[in-house]
C-alpha positions in Angstrom: 26.7 -177.4 -150.7 27.1 -174.4 -148.6 30.7 -173.5 -147.7 31.4 -171.4 -144.6 31.9 -167.7 -145.3 35.6 -166.8 -145.4 36.3 -164.2 -142.7 39.8 -162.7 -143.0 41.5 -161.9 -139.7 41.0 -158.3 -138.8 44.0 -156.0 -139.1 45.6 -155.2 -135.8 45.8 -151.9 -134.0 49.3 -150.6 -133.6 49.9 -149.5 -130.0 52.9 -147.2 -129.4 53.6 -146.8 -125.7 56.8 -146.8 -123.7 55.3 -147.3 -120.2 54.8 -151.1 -119.6 51.8 -150.6 -117.2 50.0 -148.3 -119.6 50.8 -150.5 -122.6 49.4 -153.6 -120.8 46.3 -151.7 -119.8 45.5 -150.3 -123.2 46.4 -153.6 -124.9 44.1 -155.5 -122.6 41.2 -153.1 -123.2 41.6 -153.3 -127.0 41.9 -157.1 -126.9 38.8 -157.4 -124.7 36.9 -155.4 -127.3 38.0 -157.9 -130.0 40.9 -156.0 -131.5 44.2 -157.7 -132.2 47.1 -155.5 -131.1 50.7 -155.1 -132.1 52.8 -153.3 -129.5 56.0 -151.3 -129.7 57.8 -149.0 -127.3 58.9 -146.2 -129.5 58.1 -144.1 -132.5 61.2 -145.4 -134.2 59.9 -149.0 -133.8 56.5 -147.9 -135.0 57.8 -146.4 -138.2 59.6 -149.7 -139.0 56.4 -151.6 -138.6 54.4 -149.0 -140.5 56.6 -149.2 -143.6 55.2 -152.6 -144.5 52.6 -153.5 -141.9 48.9 -153.2 -142.3 47.0 -151.7 -139.4 43.4 -150.7 -138.9 44.4 -147.9 -136.6 47.0 -146.6 -134.2 47.0 -145.6 -130.5 50.1 -143.6 -129.8 51.7 -142.0 -126.8 52.5 -138.4 -127.5 56.0 -138.7 -126.0 58.2 -141.8 -126.6 61.9 -142.3 -126.4 64.3 -142.4 -129.4 63.6 -139.0 -131.0 60.4 -140.0 -132.8 57.4 -138.9 -130.8 53.7 -139.1 -131.6 53.7 -135.9 -133.6 56.5 -137.2 -135.8 54.7 -140.5 -136.3 51.7 -138.4 -137.4 53.8 -136.3 -139.8 55.3 -139.5 -141.3 51.8 -140.9 -141.7 50.7 -137.8 -143.5 53.4 -138.2 -146.1 53.7 -142.0 -146.4 50.4 -143.6 -145.1 47.7 -141.0 -145.5 45.0 -143.7 -145.2 45.9 -143.9 -141.5 46.0 -140.2 -140.7 42.3 -140.2 -139.6 42.8 -143.5 -137.7 45.3 -142.4 -135.0 44.4 -141.7 -131.3 46.9 -140.0 -129.1 47.3 -140.7 -125.4 49.6 -139.1 -122.8 50.1 -138.8 -119.1 52.5 -135.9 -119.6 50.0 -133.1 -119.2 52.4 -131.1 -117.0 54.9 -130.6 -119.9 54.2 -127.4 -121.7 55.6 -128.7 -125.0 53.2 -131.7 -124.9 50.2 -129.5 -124.2 51.2 -127.1 -126.9 51.7 -129.9 -129.4 48.4 -131.5 -128.6 46.6 -128.2 -129.1 48.4 -127.5 -132.4 46.4 -126.9 -135.5 48.6 -129.6 -137.2 46.4 -132.3 -135.6 42.8 -132.6 -136.6 40.3 -132.4 -133.8 37.1 -134.5 -133.7 35.5 -132.1 -131.1 34.6 -128.5 -130.8 31.8 -126.5 -132.5 30.1 -128.4 -135.3 31.3 -125.8 -137.8 34.9 -126.2 -136.6 35.0 -130.0 -136.5 37.2 -131.7 -139.1 35.4 -135.1 -138.7 31.8 -136.1 -138.7 
C-alpha cells in the first residue's frame, strides 16, 4: 500500500512594510509565486514575530515606523537569528533620503552584486 508523501507546509516569508499599497503589491507577487506571506507594518512587530516564528526569508522596507528600521532588524537577526541573515531582501521607495542611501550602501550589509572577487554570495 502506497501512502501519499507527506509535504509539510512551506514556511512563510515575513514581509515588513508600512505602506499598505506596497505591502499589497509585494504580498500578491509573493503569493502568486507560491510563497505564503506573513505581513507586519513595523520593525517592532517583525521582531516580536521573529522571536518565535519560523520564516523562510524576509522582505523588509528600509524605513518603518516605531524606531526599528530595516537596518535594526538586520542587526537583530545577526545576533539572534543568524540563519536568516542571508535570507533578507530590502526594499525602499525612500531613495531621496541621504540616510537611507548611506545605510543601504554601508558595508554592514552584504551585497550579492559587484565584481566576482568582491561578492559575498555565490
